C-alpha positions in Angstrom: 0.0 0.0 0.0 1.3 3.4 -0.9 2.4 5.6 2.0 0.3 8.6 2.9 1.6 12.1 1.8 3.1 14.4 4.3 0.5 15.5 6.8 -0.5 19.2 6.9 -2.2 20.8 9.8 -4.5 23.7 8.9 -3.7 27.3 9.3 -4.8 28.7 12.7 -5.2 32.2 14.1 -3.6 33.8 11.1 -0.5 31.6 10.9 0.1 28.6 8.6 2.4 27.0 11.2 0.7 28.2 14.4 0.1 24.7 15.9 3.6 23.6 15.5 5.1 26.9 16.6 2.8 27.5 19.6 3.3 24.0 20.9 6.8 24.9 22.1 6.2 28.4 23.4 7.2 29.1 27.0 5.4 31.4 29.4 6.8 34.7 28.1 6.1 33.7 24.5 2.5 32.8 25.4 1.8 36.1 27.2 3.4 38.2 24.5 1.3 36.5 21.8 -1.9 36.9 23.9 -1.2 40.6 24.4 -0.7 41.0 20.6 -3.9 39.1 20.0 -5.8 41.4 22.4 -4.9 44.4 20.2 -5.3 42.8 16.8 -1.6 42.3 16.0 -1.9 38.5 16.1 -4.6 35.9 16.3 -6.2 36.0 12.9 -9.4 37.6 11.6 -11.4 37.5 14.8 -9.0 39.8 16.6 -9.6 42.6 14.1 -13.0 43.1 15.7 -12.9 45.8 18.4 -15.5 43.9 20.5 -13.4 40.7 20.4 -10.3 42.7 21.3 -12.1 44.0 24.4 -13.2 40.5 25.5 -9.7 39.2 24.9 -8.1 42.0 26.9 -10.4 41.5 29.9 -9.9 37.8 29.9 -6.1 38.1 29.7 -6.1 40.7 32.5 -8.0 38.4 34.9 -6.0 35.3 33.8 -2.7 37.0 34.8 -4.1 37.8 38.3 -4.4 34.1 39.1 -1.5 32.7 37.0 2.2 32.3 37.2 4.6 33.8 37.8 3.3 36.3 40.3 -0.4 36.9 39.8 -1.7 39.2 42.6 -4.6 36.9 43.4 -2.6 33.8 42.9 -0.2 35.0 45.6 -2.9 36.9 47.6 -1.2 37.7 51.0 -4.7 38.0 52.6 -5.7 34.5 51.6 -2.7 32.2 51.9 -1.5 29.6 50.8 -1.0 30.3 47.1 -3.9 29.2 44.9 -4.8 29.6 41.3 -8.4 30.4 42.2 -9.9 33.8 42.6 -10.8 33.7 46.3 -11.5 35.5 49.6 -11.3 34.4 53.2 -14.3 32.8 54.7 -15.0 34.8 57.9 -16.5 31.6 59.6 -13.2 29.7 59.1 -11.8 30.5 62.6 -10.5 28.5 65.5 -11.5 26.5 67.5 -14.4 25.3 65.3 -14.0 26.6 61.7 -17.1 26.3 59.6 -16.8 25.4 55.9 -13.7 25.9 53.8 -11.0 28.5 54.4 -12.0 30.4 51.2 -15.0 31.4 49.3 -14.8 31.4 45.5 -14.9 34.8 43.9 -16.0 35.4 40.3 -15.4 37.5 37.3 -18.4 37.7 35.0 -17.0 37.7 31.4 -18.8 37.6 28.1 -18.2 35.2 25.2 -19.2 35.9 21.6 -19.7 32.7 19.6 -21.9 31.3 16.8 -24.2 33.9 15.1 -22.4 36.7 16.9 -24.4 35.9 20.0 -22.9 37.1 23.3 -23.3 35.2 26.6 -21.9 35.9 30.0 -20.6 33.4 32.5 -18.6 33.4 35.7 -14.9 32.5 35.8 -12.2 32.2 38.5 -9.4 29.9 37.3 -6.6 30.5 34.7 -7.0 27.2 32.9 -10.6 27.9 32.1 -9.8 31.6 31.3 -7.2 30.4 28.8 -9.8 28.1 27.2 -12.1 31.1 27.0 -9.4 33.2 25.4 -8.5 30.7 22.7 -12.2 30.0 22.0 -12.8 33.7 21.3 -10.4 33.4 18.3 -12.8 31.0 16.4 -14.4 29.8 14.3 -12.3 27.2 12.6 -12.7 26.6 8.9 -15.4 24.1 7.7 -12.6 21.7 6.6 -11.2 21.4 10.2 -11.4 18.0 11.8 -9.9 16.2 14.8 -6.6 15.5 13.0 -6.0 18.8 11.2 -7.2 21.2 13.8 -8.9 20.2 17.0 -6.5 17.7 18.4 -3.4 19.9 17.8 -5.4 22.8 19.2 -6.2 20.9 22.4 -2.6 19.8 22.7 -1.4 23.4 22.4 -4.0 24.5 25.0 -2.8 21.8 27.4 0.9 22.8 26.9 0.0 26.4 27.6 -1.9 25.4 30.7 1.2 23.7 31.9 3.2 27.0 31.5 0.8 29.4 33.1 -0.3 27.6 36.4 0.3 24.7 38.6 3.1 22.2 38.5 3.8 18.8 36.9 2.8 15.6 38.8 5.4 14.2 41.1 5.7 11.1 38.9 6.8 13.1 35.8 10.5 12.5 35.8 11.7 16.0 35.0 11.9 19.4 36.7 11.2 23.0 35.6 11.7 25.8 38.1 9.5 28.1 36.1 6.5 25.8 36.4 6.2 25.9 40.2 2.6 26.9 40.8 0.0 25.5 43.1 -1.4 22.0 42.5 -1.0 19.5 39.7 -2.1 20.5 36.3 -5.6 19.5 35.3 -5.8 15.8 34.4 -7.9 16.4 31.2 -8.2 18.9 28.5 -11.3 19.0 26.2 -12.5 20.6 23.0 -16.1 20.5 21.8 -17.1 21.8 18.4 -20.0 22.0 15.9 -20.7 23.3 12.4 -22.9 26.3 12.1 -24.5 24.9 8.9 -24.3 28.2 7.1 -25.3 27.7 3.5 -22.7 29.9 1.9 -19.8 30.1 4.4 -20.1 27.2 6.9 -17.6 27.2 9.8 -17.0 25.3 12.9 -17.3 26.8 16.4 -15.3 25.4 19.2 -14.8 25.7 23.0 -11.9 24.5 25.1 -11.9 23.6 28.8 -9.9 21.7 31.5 -10.8 19.6 34.5 -10.5 21.1 38.0 -7.0 22.0 39.0 -4.8 24.8 40.5 -4.6 24.1 44.2 -2.8 21.7 46.5 -6.1 21.1 48.4 -4.4 20.6 51.8 -7.4 19.8 53.9 -5.6 20.4 57.2 -4.9 24.0 56.0 -7.9 25.0 53.9 -10.6 22.6 55.1 -13.1 21.3 52.4 -11.9 23.9 49.9 -11.8 21.3 47.0 -15.5 20.5 47.7 -16.4 24.2 47.7 -14.7 24.6 44.3 -16.4 21.6 42.8 -19.8 22.7 44.1 -19.2 26.2 42.6 -18.4 24.6 39.2 -21.6 22.6 39.3 -23.6 25.7 40.2 -22.0 27.6 37.3 -22.9 24.8 34.9 -26.5 24.5 36.1 -27.1 28.2 36.0 -25.6 28.7 32.5 -26.5 25.6 30.5 -29.2 26.3 27.8 -30.7 22.9 28.4 -31.6 21.2 31.7 -29.3 18.2 31.9 -29.5 17.4 35.6 -31.9 17.9 38.6 -30.9 20.8 41.0 -29.8 18.4 43.8 -27.7 16.1 41.6 -24.5 17.3 43.2 -25.4 16.9 46.8 -27.3 13.7 46.1 -24.1 12.3 44.6 -25.9 10.9 41.5 -22.9 11.2 39.2 -22.2 7.7 37.7 -18.5 8.1 38.5 -19.3 8.6 42.2 -20.9 5.2 42.2 -18.3 2.5 41.6 -16.1 4.7 39.5 -13.4 7.4 39.7 -15.4 9.5 42.3 -15.7 12.5 39.8 -18.5 14.8 40.7 -21.0 16.5 38.3 -19.7 19.7 36.8 -15.9 19.1 37.2 -15.0 17.4 34.0 -13.0 19.2 31.3 -16.2 19.3 29.3 -17.9 21.7 31.8 -17.4 25.0 30.1 -17.4 23.6 26.6 -20.8 22.1 27.2 -22.1 25.3 28.7 -21.3 27.1 25.5 -21.9 24.3 23.0 -25.0 22.5 24.0 -28.1 24.1 22.5 -31.7 24.1 24.0 -33.2 21.4 21.8 -32.0 17.8 21.3 -32.0 17.8 17.5 -29.7 20.9 17.6 -27.0 18.8 19.4 -26.8 15.9 17.0 -23.9 17.5 15.3 -21.7 18.1 18.4 -18.2 16.7 18.2 -15.5 16.5 20.8 -12.3 15.0 22.2 -10.6 14.7 25.6 -6.8 14.6 26.0 -4.9 13.4 29.1 -2.1 15.4 30.6 0.0 12.2 30.3 1.0 13.1 26.8 3.3 15.7 28.5 5.0 13.1 30.6 8.3 13.1 28.6 10.5 16.2 28.9 11.8 15.3 25.4 8.5 16.3 23.9 9.5 19.1 21.6 7.1 18.8 18.7 3.5 18.0 18.1 3.2 14.4 17.0 0.2 13.8 14.8 0.8 10.1 14.0 -1.8 7.4 14.6 -1.2 5.5 17.9 1.8 7.6 18.7 2.4 10.8 20.7 -0.7 12.9 21.3 -3.1 10.4 19.8 -2.0 7.8 22.3 -3.6 9.9 25.1 -7.0 10.8 23.6 -9.6 9.5 26.0 -13.3 8.5 25.6 -16.0 10.4 27.6 -16.3 9.3 31.2 -19.6 8.0 32.4 -20.7 11.4 33.7 -20.1 13.0 30.4 -21.7 10.1 28.5 -24.9 10.7 30.6 -24.9 14.4 29.8 -24.3 13.8 26.1 -27.2 11.3 26.0 -29.5 13.7 27.7 -28.5 16.5 25.4 -29.2 14.4 22.3 -25.6 14.3 21.1 -24.1 11.3 19.2 -21.4 9.9 21.6 -19.7 8.2 18.6 -18.5 11.7 17.6 -16.7 11.9 21.0 -15.2 8.4 20.8 -11.5 7.9 21.4 -11.0 6.4 17.9 -13.2 8.9 16.0 -11.2 9.9 12.9 -8.4 7.6 14.0 -8.3 6.1 10.5 -7.6 9.5 9.0 -4.6 10.1 11.1 -1.2 9.6 9.3 1.0 6.6 10.0 4.5 7.3 11.2 6.9 7.0 8.2 9.1 3.9 8.4 12.2 6.0 8.1 11.3 7.8 11.4 10.5 4.5 13.1 13.8 3.0 12.1 15.8 6.1 13.2 14.2 6.1 16.7 16.8 5.5 19.4 16.1 2.0 20.8 17.0 2.9 24.4 14.7 5.9 24.4 11.9 3.8 23.0 12.3 1.1 25.7 12.5 3.7 28.5 9.3 5.4 27.3 7.5 2.1 27.0 8.6 1.1 30.5 7.4 4.4 31.9 4.0 4.1 30.3 3.6 0.5 31.5 4.6 1.5 35.0 2.1 4.3 35.1 -0.7 2.3 33.6 0.0 -0.6 36.1 0.0 1.8 39.0 -3.2 3.6 38.0 -5.0 0.5 36.8 -5.3 -0.6 40.5 -7.5 2.4 41.1 -10.0 1.5 38.5 -13.1 -0.6 38.4 -14.0 -2.7 35.4 -15.6 -0.9 32.5 -14.8 0.8 29.2 -12.0 3.3 28.9 -13.3 6.7 29.7 -12.2 10.2 30.6 -12.9 10.3 34.3 -10.1 8.4 36.2 -6.4 9.1 36.0 -4.7 6.7 33.6 -2.9 6.7 30.4 -5.8 5.1 28.4 -8.7 5.0 30.7 -10.6 7.6 32.7 -9.9 11.2 33.7 -9.8 12.7 37.1 -11.8 15.9 37.1 
């Protein structure tokens, strides 16, 4: 069989090579590009619109307040320890009997303009979600965009940028970077949801990016049930802003999430899909039949030698695409979406195979070490899982995602 031609990623945000270039940017590069996008110097056609520029600038301003290296709210001296959440002290959290968590979540209400130039407002408080909002404002993608040529590389770049602006690598990632020394592990999952607008003369695809909950060390002996408070706030945000009722009001406190019953323990509203679903799910089931999505595990960033986006089937980034968890599967079903469009292997057959010349030139020792690391991680995390199909809810290289 003849080999496939060289694989080309689509142009993004005004640059033919944006995905491959932006994949390796560090913190300073990212912030500089975001500043330029906010005033129309970079970022493609969307950034020429004064309204979009205003939304981008406001999003970036708030993101920096809770991000590395020295965001004023991240290092808020009135609310220690450091946290990537916009927060304030809970006045009831006092000795000898503190009530609730040490902090209350604070919010910025920001607007997003998406399909049909419709503007919607939503609360935000975390740099990972704010970055997803920023990049999503730069849409839409061309109608020819698909998982391989646009949305998977976009999600990979988003995840790489998240690793630069907040948090720190997991302890079992065998490398160090003094510049990435924020609070808490990175989010376990990163997600992109998209749909075609069906325009008759100029159809395009609108997307939204999001990450699972992350950005704090959650030391209960210091901050009390702070993680629970954040999770509850995300659930409340989702319920208040979804355009379609997907859950009963008491779903969070009643612990009805499938993953809380014999699964990963993930609560409603804390998956990486949370903000993407808020902005992508429409009010009527038939409107959601053309929703598409993918979820990507942070484990694709496990190797410090990762210096280029790897688009090959079964290799690199593709190896860490994860199917929806049971929580997200339930939401997709209720919304009327086709879960096959979110499957781990959707458009797998269209991904290029790695050229034989590259396979033969790979250093054997490096390959063996990488395989051993993946096996060790998978073995360790498999012990945490219950039987069931691979999904995006529990930590693991090819199973579920922690959200």
